[in-house]
C-alpha positions, 0 to 999 in steps of 0.5 A, a space after each residue: 304598905 307590902 312594897 317597903 322596905 324591911 331595913 333599919 333606918 339611920 339614927 341620923 334625921 332623914 329627908 322626905 320626899 314627896 309623889 304622887 305614887 310610890 314609883 315616882 317618890 323613890 324616883 324623886 330620891 334617885 334624882 336628889 341622893 344621886 343613887 341608883 334605886 338599886 342600892 337605895 333604902 326605903 322606908 313609907 311616911 305617910 300616905 293621904 288620900 283626899 276627898 273622893 280619892 282626887 287625889 293621893 300623895 305619899 311621902 318617905 323616907 330614903 336613904 343610901 344602903 352602905 348606911 344600913 349596912 355601916 350600923 349593922 357591922 357597928 352595932 356589932 364590934 360594939 355589943 362584942 366589945 360589951 361581953 368582949 372587953 377590949 381596949 380597939 377602936 376601929 374605922 369603916 371606910 367602902 372602896 370598890 363595893 368593898 366594907 373595908 374595917 380598920 381597927 386600932 387602940 390600946 390592946 390592937 396587937 391582942 388582934 394580932 396575937 398567933 398570926 392575926 388569929 382574932 382579927 382574921 376570926 373577927 373577918 369571917 364574923 363581920 362577913 356572916 351578918 354583913 349584905 356585901 364582902 368586908 375586910 379587916 386590918 390592923 396595923 397593916 397586917 392584911 399588906 405584911 401576912 399577904 407578902 409573907 404567904 407570896 414569898 412561902 408559896 413561891 420558895 414551896 413551888 421553887 421547892 416541888 420544881 426542881 424535887 418533883 415532889 408534892 407539897 401540901 402545907 398546914 390547913 389555911 383560911 379562904 383568903 390565905 388559901 387564894 394568896 397561896 394558889 395565885 403565887 403558886 402557879 406564878 412558878 412556871 409548871 406548877 399548878 395547886 389545889 385546896 384538899 379538904 371542907 369547911 372553912 379551912 383547907 391544906 393546899 397543895 402543890 404540884 408539877 401539872 406533868 403529874 396531872 395525868 392531862 
């Protein structure tokens, strides 16, 4: 069983797929589930060889990797709620290869406190444990945050354009920096770069003429 996928199985009953060898069983699962092999998890249930080895049958369980990934995220959040008791609920969705976790509940405002510090911290942790990109949201926080950052970055970029002086912004996480870079570079003659090491970095906005190129 050395080729068996090492991953957690979902709790609900799984369909069985039978064939004379593992490759054919996986191919059968691909056809029935309409999922490419790269997005499929499986486990070997049984391998049988008849008398004198004249024929062989292998039985596997197969399921989409998305199920296992969602279970990892849900298990983490449930354990977190046990040690950090918040009255929150969440919904896990998927689109274009990204896992979206949408929070709600009585204590959702705590997630949004201090400009979403706890919400963004959860996003960072979920991305650490997940094999896919995770984005979190609550009360349309992302849309409001992105609008505010874009407006701020373009205001600073216009100031830099008029004054010719560099501006260095406060520490930001990767999600915030990406929005600022895109917005600042939309102002003609202005560019930006990240300064520092680690998760939090500052963004420098400056005129292209000062690059020395």
